[in-house]
C-alpha positions in Angstrom: 0.0 -0.1 -0.1 1.2 3.5 -1.0 0.2 7.0 0.2 1.4 10.2 -1.7 2.1 13.5 0.2 1.9 16.4 -1.7 5.0 18.3 -0.2 5.9 21.9 0.0 8.5 23.4 2.3 5.8 25.3 4.3 4.1 25.0 7.7 0.9 23.3 5.2 3.6 21.1 3.8 4.9 19.9 7.3 1.1 19.5 8.6 0.5 17.0 5.3 3.5 15.2 6.0 3.0 14.6 9.7 -0.6 13.3 8.7 0.8 11.1 6.1 3.4 9.8 8.6 0.7 9.0 10.9 -1.3 7.2 8.5 1.5 5.2 6.8 2.6 4.1 10.1 -1.1 2.8 11.2 -1.8 1.2 7.7 1.7 -0.1 7.3 2.0 1.9 4.0 4.9 3.1 1.9 5.0 7.0 2.2 5.7 8.9 -0.9 6.7 12.3 -0.6 6.1 14.0 -4.0 7.1 17.6 -4.9 5.7 19.2 -8.0 7.7 21.9 -9.7 6.9 24.0 -12.7 8.6 22.4 -15.9 11.6 23.9 -17.7 10.4 23.9 -21.3 13.7 22.3 -22.2 13.5 19.3 -19.9 11.5 15.9 -19.8 8.7 15.3 -17.4 10.8 13.4 -14.9 13.9 14.5 -13.5 16.9 13.6 -15.4 19.6 11.4 -14.0 22.5 13.7 -15.6 24.7 14.8 -12.8 25.5 17.9 -14.9 22.1 19.0 -14.8 22.3 22.5 -12.6 18.9 23.9 -12.2 18.7 25.9 -9.2 15.1 25.2 -8.8 15.6 21.5 -9.0 18.6 21.6 -6.5 16.8 23.4 -3.8 13.8 21.1 -4.3 15.8 18.1 -3.8 17.3 19.7 -0.7 13.7 20.1 0.5 12.9 16.5 -0.2 16.0 15.4 1.5 14.9 17.4 4.6 11.5 16.0 4.5 12.6 12.6 4.3 15.0 13.1 7.1 12.1 14.2 9.3 10.3 10.8 8.9 10.8 8.5 11.7 12.7 5.4 10.6 9.9 2.9 11.2 8.0 4.4 8.2 9.1 3.3 4.4 9.4 6.5 2.6 10.5 7.4 -0.9 10.9 10.9 -2.4 9.9 12.0 -5.9 10.5 15.3 -7.7 8.3 15.8 -10.7 7.6 18.6 -13.3 4.1 19.9 -13.8 2.5 23.0 -14.6 -0.2 22.2 -12.2 0.7 21.1 -8.7 -2.7 19.1 -8.1 -2.4 17.4 -11.8 1.3 16.5 -10.8 0.0 15.0 -7.7 -2.6 12.9 -9.6 -0.2 11.7 -12.2 2.3 10.6 -9.3 -0.5 8.6 -7.6 -1.5 7.1 -10.8 2.0 6.1 -11.8 2.6 4.8 -8.1 -0.4 3.1 -7.8 -1.1 5.0 -4.7 -4.3 4.5 -2.6 -4.7 8.1 -1.2 -3.1 11.5 -1.5 -2.3 13.4 1.6 -2.2 17.5 1.6 -2.2 20.1 4.5 -4.4 23.0 5.0 -3.8 26.3 2.9 -3.3 30.0 4.2 -3.7 31.3 7.5 -6.3 30.7 10.0 -7.5 29.0 13.1 -4.9 26.2 14.5 -6.8 22.7 14.2 -9.1 24.1 11.3 -9.1 23.2 7.7 -8.3 25.6 4.9 -9.2 24.8 1.3 -7.0 26.4 -1.3 -6.4 26.2 -4.9 -4.6 22.7 -4.8 -6.9 21.0 -2.5 -10.0 22.7 -4.3 -8.7 21.2 -7.5 -7.9 17.5 -5.8 -11.3 17.7 -4.1 -13.2 17.9 -7.6 -11.0 15.7 -9.8 -9.2 12.8 -7.9 -9.7 9.2 -8.5 -8.4 8.2 -5.1 -9.4 9.5 -1.6 -7.9 12.9 -0.2 -6.7 13.4 3.2 -6.8 16.6 4.6 -4.6 17.9 7.5 -5.9 20.6 9.8 -3.6 23.3 10.5 -1.0 22.6 13.3 -1.2 18.6 12.8 2.7 18.7 12.5 2.6 19.8 16.3 0.7 17.0 17.8 2.7 14.2 19.2 0.4 11.6 17.6 1.8 8.3 16.2 -1.2 6.5 14.9 -4.6 6.6 14.2 -7.0 6.5 17.2 -10.5 6.0 15.8 -12.3 6.3 12.4 -15.5 8.1 12.4 -17.6 7.3 9.2 -20.0 10.1 8.3 -22.8 8.1 6.8 -25.7 9.7 4.7 -28.5 8.1 2.5 -27.3 9.3 -0.8 -25.4 7.2 -3.5 -22.0 6.5 -2.3 -22.3 5.9 1.3 -21.8 2.0 0.9 -18.3 2.9 -0.7 -17.5 5.1 2.3 -18.7 2.3 4.6 -16.6 -0.1 3.1 -13.5 2.2 2.9 -13.9 2.8 6.6 -14.3 -1.0 7.3 -11.2 -1.7 5.2 -9.3 1.1 7.3 -10.3 -0.2 10.4 -9.4 -3.8 9.6 -5.9 -2.8 8.7 -5.2 -0.4 11.5 -6.9 -2.4 14.1 -8.9 0.6 15.3 -12.4 1.0 16.5 -15.3 2.4 13.9 -17.6 5.1 15.2 -20.5 5.6 12.7 -22.0 9.0 12.8 -25.6 10.2 11.2 -25.8 13.9 11.1 -29.5 15.4 12.1 -29.2 19.2 11.1 -32.6 20.6 12.0 -31.9 23.6 9.4 -32.6 21.0 6.7 -36.1 20.7 8.1 -37.7 23.9 8.5 -40.9 22.5 9.7 -40.8 22.0 13.3 -43.2 19.1 13.0 -40.7 17.1 10.5 -37.9 17.3 13.4 -39.5 14.0 15.2 -39.7 12.3 11.7 -36.2 13.4 10.7 -34.7 12.0 14.1 -36.6 8.9 13.7 -35.4 8.3 10.2 -32.0 9.1 11.4 -32.1 6.4 13.9 -33.6 3.9 11.8 -30.8 4.4 9.3 -28.0 4.3 11.5 -29.0 0.8 12.8 -29.0 -0.3 9.2 -25.6 0.9 8.5 -24.4 -0.9 11.8 -26.0 -4.1 10.5 -24.2 -3.7 7.2 -20.9 -2.9 9.1 -20.7 -6.0 10.9 -21.3 -7.8 7.7 -18.2 -5.9 6.2 -15.9 -6.0 9.3 -14.3 -9.7 9.4 -12.4 -8.7 12.6 -13.8 -9.3 16.1 -11.4 -6.9 17.5 -12.8 -3.9 15.5 -15.2 -2.2 17.9 -18.2 -0.8 16.2 -20.1 2.2 17.8 -23.3 4.6 16.4 -24.0 8.1 17.1 -26.4 10.7 16.5 -25.3 14.1 16.0 -27.7 16.8 16.2 -28.1 20.7 15.9 -29.5 23.6 14.2 -27.1 23.1 11.5 -24.2 20.7 10.0 -21.6 22.7 12.0 -23.5 22.4 15.2 -24.3 18.9 14.8 -20.5 18.2 14.1 -19.5 20.5 17.2 -21.5 18.5 19.5 -19.6 15.3 18.6 -16.4 14.3 20.9 -13.1 14.3 19.3 -9.7 13.1 20.2 -6.3 13.6 18.8 -5.5 10.5 16.5 -9.4 10.7 15.2 -10.0 10.7 11.4 -13.3 11.3 9.6 -14.3 9.8 6.4 -17.0 11.1 4.4 -18.4 10.5 0.7 -18.2 12.6 -2.7 -21.3 14.8 -3.6 -23.8 13.2 -5.6 -22.4 15.3 -8.4 -19.3 13.8 -8.8 -18.5 11.9 -11.9 -17.9 8.1 -11.9 -14.4 7.4 -10.5 -13.9 11.0 -9.2 -14.4 13.4 -6.2 -16.9 16.2 -5.7 -16.6 18.1 -2.3 -20.4 18.3 -1.4 -22.1 20.9 0.7 -22.3 18.7 4.2 -18.7 17.9 3.8 -17.7 21.5 3.3 -19.6 22.8 6.2 -18.0 19.9 8.5 -14.8 21.2 7.3 -15.4 24.6 8.9 -15.5 23.3 12.2 -13.7 19.8 12.1 -10.8 19.7 14.2 -9.4 16.4 12.8 -8.3 15.2 9.7 -10.9 14.6 6.8 -10.8 11.9 4.1 -12.9 12.3 1.2 -13.6 9.2 -0.7 -14.6 9.0 -4.4 -18.0 7.5 -5.3 -16.2 4.6 -7.4 -14.8 1.7 -5.3 -11.9 1.3 -7.6 -9.2 2.4 -4.7 -10.5 -0.6 -2.6 -9.3 -3.1 -5.3 -5.6 -2.3 -4.6 
């Protein structure tokens, strides 16, 4: 199993690298640290092996990659890759395809509150085009002394694609031997009529029970503990805020129903969750292709 980290020599890049190390260690995966630089019109798409190649940009990028690799603990198998592409996001997608990676990991963009997510141009491009899951590290992930994934939370809805998210979460828990928490969000702002609140709540309870039954069929590991929880609030944000989170937790969510086959598309619910979520989020494509590796 391989995980690609989109690396920049910035605090955001360090956050993504820290999450990549945590996931790679938990999943017993190889960590591929990838840096994408703009191409010189005279060079091929891969870094040449000619020792006489004296591009200042390439030399500096190689130094940054060496520093990133040195920062990874010895117990995590690591490789570094320097590639050329006009688009950082497309370069990462190309590398993920070339390496057969099961996910891409990136850090939050820009300035903002520590422990919160920020979606910049690169993340936005990946979240609307990737063929593999995208793991997003909140700001400040690099400062946390978390060695492994503690618990996987799977946010399950009733729309198409929920089955793929559940299967992905089940596979991750089997591989990492961590507990799985199934969460159903009940946001009352979606039900403007007060007399529908009780019905919405009852439907969410029934759906969560169905998902729990299905998860037990998918998880062939008696050591994996499965729990369910309803998160209620006036909005998605308050519902997510009502949940208890710990360092080492991650959240899996599915793509929007607008996503093309085999691709991601960040939906409105996931976008709202990102505003308040203090732990890493993994967005899963509609297709189950990534489960075949």
